[in-house]
Each structure stands twice: as structure tokens, then as C-alpha cells.
N, C-alpha and C positions, 0 to 999 in steps of 0.2 A: 751143027746147030739144030732144035726145033724150031720148027715157021711157021706150025700149026697149032691147032687148039689142042694139041695134046702134050701134059708136062713130061720131060725127059721118063728114061726108066731110071732107076734107083743105083747111082753110083756102085762100083764093087768093093767088099769091104773085105776084110777076116772071117768077121764071121756076118750071115743075115739079117741079123735081126737085131744083136746090140754091140756088132763089132764098130760102127762111129761115135755109137753111144760112150763104149771102152774110150777109143782114142780121144774124142774131147774133152771129156771128163778127167783125164790124165795131163790137159793142158795141151795136147797137139796143134800147135798155131799152124804146123806146118801143115798139117793136113787139111785146113782152113783154105790153106794157100793153094794146096795143089789142086781143091775144086774147082779154081778159077779159070783150069784147062779144062773144065769139061762145057765151057759156054755160061751166056746168060744166064740161064738157070740150072739146075743140078738137085736131084733128090736123094737123098741120103734117109740111113734108118736110124730111129734112136727109140728103141725097147722095140715094142710093136708097132710102134705107128713109122711113117716118112715123113720127113720133113722136107719141105724145099727151100734150096739155098739160092739169092738172088744177088749177083758178082754183078751186072751192068747199073754203071753210076744212074744212066737214065730210067731204068725200071726203078732202083732203089729210091730215084728222087720220085717219079711217079706214085710210087707205093705212098712216100711219105707228106706231098701234098696234095696232087689233084686227087687222089682214088684214096685216101685217107680214113672216109668216110666209112669205108668197105673194113676198115681193119679194127681189129681188139689191140693190146698189146702184147697177147698171147703169153706163149709158159714160162721163159724164165719170168716175165713181170708177173703172173699168177701168184708166181712161186717164193717173189717179193714182198708179198702180202703180209708175209710172218713179219715187217717192220710196222707194217698200220695199215688195214682197209679201207680200201680206196681212198688214199693220202694221194698229194697230187702228183709224186714222181709214178705212182699206178693209178692211178685212175681212170676210166674210160670213160666215152659218152659223153651225154649231157654235164655227168658229173666234175669228169674232168674241164670242160668248158667251164661250169660255174665256177669252181675252186683257183680255174687259174686265174680268170677274171678277178677273184677274189686277193693271191697272192701277191701279182704282177707291179702293186704300187709300190709294195716291200724292193723288188728290183729291177725298179726304171735305173737308167744309167745316171741320175742327178739322186738317186738317194745310194747310191752303190757310192760316187766321189763320198758322201758325210761317211760311209764308213772307212776309208784309208787310216783315219789315223789311229781308231781302233787296231785295224788290218795289222797296221804298223807296230803299234806298241806292242800287242798279243807278242809278233814275231820275234821281234825285238829282244822281249824277254826269256823265249826259248834260247835263240842266239848267245842270250848273255852268259848264259848259265857253262857252253862248251869251253871249253880250256885247250890251252894249247896243248900240241902234242896227241890231244886225243882219240878216241878211237870211236865213229861212230856208226852203229846199226840205222844205215840211212833212212831205210824203205823205212822204219817205228817211227824216228825221229821225226820225221814228216810227216806221218799218221797224225803223231799226237800233235805236231805245232798247227797243221790245217783244221783236224779238232777245232780246238782250243781259240783259232782264227775264226772258223764261222759258229763258234758257241758264243765267242764276245760280241761278235759285229751285231750277230742274226736272234741272238737270244740274253744280252748281259749278262752271261753265266761266264764263271772263271772257276771249273772243277779244279780243288786237288789232287797233287798229282796221281794218287792212286786212286782214285775217282778218273780222273782219263783214262790210265791204263783198262779198267774196269769195261768203261766205255768201250775202250779199243778194240777189248777183247769180245765184246758182248756181239759187236757189230761184226767185227771179223767172223764169229759164231754162227750166226744166222746169213750172213753173208756164204757161208758155204755150206747151209741144209740149203737155203732158195738153187743154187746152180745145182747142187747133185740133187736134188726134187725133181730140176726141169729135165735134166738130161736121162736121169732113168727113174722116171716117174713109178712107183710101185704106192699106188696111194694108203695101202693096209699097213704096211711098214712105220708110215708118219704117224699112226695113231697107236703103235707099241709101246709101251715101257722100255727101248732100248736105249743104251750109252747117248748114243746121237740125240737120241729124242728129251731125254733127262738133262745134259748138256745144252739143249737148243732154248728150253723151259726156264733156265736157269739163266740164260742170255737175255730171252728175253723178259724175265722179271724186272735185273738189274738194271739192264735199258729205259726200264718203264717208271721204274722205281724215280732215278737219277732225274726223266723229263718232267716226270708230275711234280718234283720237289719245284723245279725251275717254275710250274705253270702257278704252283701254289704260291711261291713268294711274288710271283708277279700279280696275282690277286688281292694278296695283304698288301701290296706297296704300290697301286696301280698308279700311284703320279709318278715312281721315279722311274717309269719306263718308257720309252719309245723304241720298239722295235717292232719284229717280225712274233712275236707271241703276243703282246700289249691288243698288236693288231689284230689278231685273232683271236683276242680275248672280245677286241670291241666289235667283231664285224655279226652280222645278221644275214639272215637268210631274206628271198623273197619275202616275207611272211613277216618279219620284225623281229623272226625267233633267234636267240642265240645259238651261235655251235656247243652241238654237246661235249661234254668233259672227256670222251672216248674219240671222239675227230679230231680236239685240239690236240690231243696228245699223239693222235697219228701222223697228222701232219709235221709235228713239232718234230717226231722221232723220225719220220722220212726222211726231210731235208735235211738233218746230222750226217743220219747215213750217206746218203747222194752226194750232198755237198762236202766228204771231207776225203773218202777213199778216193775219187778218181784223181783228181788236184794233188795229193799227196805223191801217187806212184809217178803222175809227170812230172815232178819239182825232183824224184829220186833219180829219175831218167837222165834228166837234164845234166843234172851234177857229175852225174854217171860219167857224160859225154864230154861235160867239159875236163874232167880229169884224164879224159884220154885224146884232149886237145888241145893243148897250153896256147895253142895259139887264138883260137877263140875265146878261154879264158883270159887273154891279154886285151883282145879286146873288150870283154863285157868290162873289163876292171877299169879301161880308160872311158868307155863311155860312162859308169857309173860314179866315176871320180870326177869326171867333165860337168856332168850335168847335176848332182850334189855338191861339188865345192865348198863340202865342208858343214852341210846343212842335214838338219834332218828331212828325210823324205815326206813330199808333203802331194797332194791331189796335182799340183801346175809341174811338177814333174815329169810324171807319166807319162805324156805327149813324147816327151823327147826321148826315152827310152827307148828308140826304134830297135838297135840292135837286140838289147834284152827279150822286147817282144817276137824279134825273129826268134830267137833262140827256144823262147818259150812254143811258138807257132811251128817249128823245124820237130820239138822235140812231142809235140802232140800227133805230128804227123806219123813219125816213124814207129811212138811207142802210143801209137791211141791206145785209150783205156777200154775204151768199148772193142771186146772183139766179139763179142757174140748178143745180137740183140734180136729180141724175136719179134713178131705181129702173127696176127691167128684171122683169115679171110672171113667176113661175118655173111655174104652172100658171096655167090658167082663175080669174078671181077676181074677184067684184063688186064693186064700188065704187057705193053708191047702185043709179038705176036703168043703172046700165050692166054690163054685162059685157066683160073685157080678156080675151082669149085670151091663152093661154102663150105666151111671146115679147115681148110687146108693152114697147114703149122707149116708159117716163114720165117725163116732164119737169114740177119745180114752181118757183114762182119766188118766196119769201120777199119779195123787195124788188116786186113788183106785189102781192102780196097785203098787204103793208103800207100801201101808197098805194092803197086801192081806197077809194073815196069813200062806197059802199057799207056800207064797215065800221069807218073812219076818218073823222068827219067835219072838211071841211078839209084831207084829208091831206098838199097839198105846204104847208102852216105851219108851222114848225119852234116847237113849242108843246109845252113839259115840263112845263107844268101841268095838261097834260089824264091826268096821268096820279094825278092827288093823288085821295085817295081819294073827295073830294065832287062828282067830276065825272062823266058816264056813262062807264065805260070800257065798252071793243069788244066784241064778241060773242065769246066762250069759242073756241078756237081761230083766230082772227083778228091776235094777234102772239104769233110764235115763233120768234125769233129762232136759236136756238141746237136744233131740231128738238122734236120730243117720241116718246114711245115708248121703243124700250129703244135707238134708236140716236141718242139725245139727248146732247150733247155731253156727252163726260166732262169736260170741261174748263170747263163752264158756272161755274161758282163762283169758279174760277181768275179767268178774264175779266174778271167783273163786279168781280174785288177789285182787280185788274190796272190797269182804266180807271179806277175811283174814285180810287186811289192815284193815278195821271199826272194825272188831270185834277186833284186837288187842290193835289199836286204846284207844276206849271206853276202856277195861279193864283194859290199865296201868294208868290209872286213875281213874274209877267211880264203883261203884257197881250202879248198879239198882234194885230197890226194887218196888213191885207188890203196887198202891197203893188201899189200903183199899176197900174190897167190887166189886171189878172187876174180873169179870172172863168174859178172850175173849174166843169165841169159833168160830171155821172155817166159813168162811160165801165166797163162790164160787160168786164172782165177776169176772172183769175180770181175777183175780188171786184168789189164795186162800187167806184173808185178814182176820187180827181178826175184831169180830163187836167190840169193844171195847177195848183200851189198851193205859193205863197210869201206870206210874210207875216214883218211886220218886228216885232224885240223890242223892247219899252217894259220896262222896270223899273219896277216899284209901289216908291211911297213907302211904307214901312209894311207891315207881314205879313208881312215876310220870314223861312218859320221855319227856316226852315235857317242863315239868318245868326243869326238870337236863336239858335237852339242852339249 
């Protein structure tokens, strides 16, 4: 362990410069997990530069809170500006603070409560289309469901099925490009007319056309809407000037992308684990049937779905969608016993933090009961699925509500069974998603709240 002002030497890799980058780009989550054995801070090589990986929860907390003013969002988030320059999820400095203050009212807990009915009805519409004995590509199914929930609740938009698929494909294309450019940065290639870049341009155009149409509709019929888009259209800067159209487009596009991917993969993993643990599934069904009692789900039911929430929480721990989060030091900054020079590229991983056996006993076991109040809890800052500090995800309450609703709705009507021969493994793409996840639907007898209503 390094205890002076010097950073540790670069950890050994198969190649002196690009070996680490290739391991990360290929989704080698185990590589990041192994780095935790090297101590609280370790350096690796990404292309021609070194990156400092922070493993210690205490140092991560310092970076995200008391020392946050010394960091920008770094390599990955710079590339995520493909979705929209300076949108809230990727903004830095004063722009981030201004935009966060502007967007915060749309994500207050009271406002999120008002989204419950829209979330429920949108998700229920997707679930209604399932058939007995059908086989689902669960990751894609959840991506489309969550994407539609975000669009309905935040943008009052209900895309046609072919449009929803086009949006999903476009978002996925932009995410892949951002990750590839962050891990193997070759700026010259970003400007050449390669197959990847042409595909990226088409995806960006598709996504922006859809969002522009939503904004135009809001402008045409402003009295019909009270949502995030209308709030952005009504917003004024400190001089009283409305936001430029390109900034509104960036904000809506960024929120759509950020709000869909992470929730979708968590839900996919949750039902994968329920398929492996019928005892936990039975407990979920009992809770949902008891709490809903044949009624449609409302906001009043949510506080009583305690085991449902524990399942979501444990999935967020074991399959934390964020496996790669970046920062960059803007000036010399001290973290614990280490001094990071200005310009230091920093990386940390919620995924490996949440699977550290020194912080979470028996970390590979899916155990929602570990969150019961009478069980020993992990150390402070050892579980931060939505980040911490001033950059904590603005949509955390929205996401918790959405995941609880969708989990309860599916459980009230269906059992999802693993398709034969399917063995999903975690893959580190823009989020940690299952390599393949196909599940079969079995209608439950009784407890079908939608039908009873």
C-alpha cells in the first residue's frame, strides 16, 4: 500500500500500453475486481495514458463529496456528450449546478408520486401483450418497457412500436461508441467516415428527430402538457431568456438515455435471480397479493412493498449497472494519503465496490434479507448505486419508484422461468447487462390485480 504522496506504479498487464484497455473493452469485469487486491489506489494503462483506479469507499466518498469541486466527470462522460453537449447527465462546473437546479423540481419525491399512475399503466400495457408459455428476450423487453415508461411519465409521449425499437437501437449505438472512444481514444478515427461513424451519425439523427418531434408537439399544444419538456420550454436563464432549442433537445435526449438503460438491466437481473430462487419468488408473490389485494397499484401501496424494495436493493448491489465511472482532476488534489496531480484521469467501479467481500459478506450470494434492519449493514459509503454528493443521480427517487412498480406488476400476473440452456453472465458494456437472458412466461392463478380491476 502506498502511504506517501506518490501514486503506485502501473499495474502489470499483458501489454505495456493497451493491454488494460483491451481487457476493459472486452467487458472483463473480473479485471477490475482483481485490481482491488492492489490496494486503495492502483494505476492502469488505457492507450497512451495511465488511469488511476480508486478502490477505497472512503476515498471514493471524498472524491464525490468534499473534494468534488476538484474533479470533472472525466473520460467516459466526455464521450457521452454524443447524446447532447452539456446536458445534465454530462455537464460540469457552473453549467451542471444551474441545470440541476432547473431540473430538480421535476424529480422531487412529491412530483414522482404523481408519476405512479402513468408508470403503472405504461408498464401494464407492455405486460398485457405477453402470452402464456411465450419466450421473452428479457433484457430487450425491459429496455423497451422502461424506455416507454420514461417517455410517458417525463415527456407525455407514447411512441409506436417501430419508433420505440428505433430509439432503443439508436441509444445502444451511441452508448457503444462512447465506451469504445473512452477506453481506446483515437481522436483521428472519430472524424473518419468509417462504418462505425456512419452508423453513429444515423443513430444520432434518428434519436434527435424523435425528440425534436416531441418538443414541437409541446410547443404547438402547450396547454396539454405538464411534464419535464414543458418545464424546459418554460424555463428562463438568469437574464430571463428561454433555453435555446438545441439545449432543450440535449436535455431531453440525455434524460431519455440515462433514465432507461440502468433501470432496464437491473430489472432483467432481478427476474433472472427470481427464476433461480423460487423461494424468494414465492415471498414476492405473497407480499404483492397481500398488499394489492386485487386492487390496481397506487402510490399508497409502495411503502408496504418492503420485500419488493429489498429485492430491488439487492439487485442494485449484486448487479450494479455502473461498472465504470470516470473523473478527472482539474488541479492537484489530496485523497487520503495520496496526491493526485492536475489532469489525473480517475476511474471507480460501483460494481466491484458492491462485490467486495471485505464490505459485503458472502458478496456473490443474492440475499435480499441482508437489508433487513436487524442484519449487520455494510460500512458507510459501501453501497452507492446512484453515486453521492452534488452529482448523485437526480432521478434516484424516480428509478426506485419505477423499479418497485414494474417488479410488483409483473409478479402480480406472471412467473418468469429461465429458458432451457440459457446461462447469462455479466457483461461490462455501458452498463452491466446479461450476455443473454431468455425467460418463459407462466400466468399465475389468482392475484392478477390488473384483471381483478
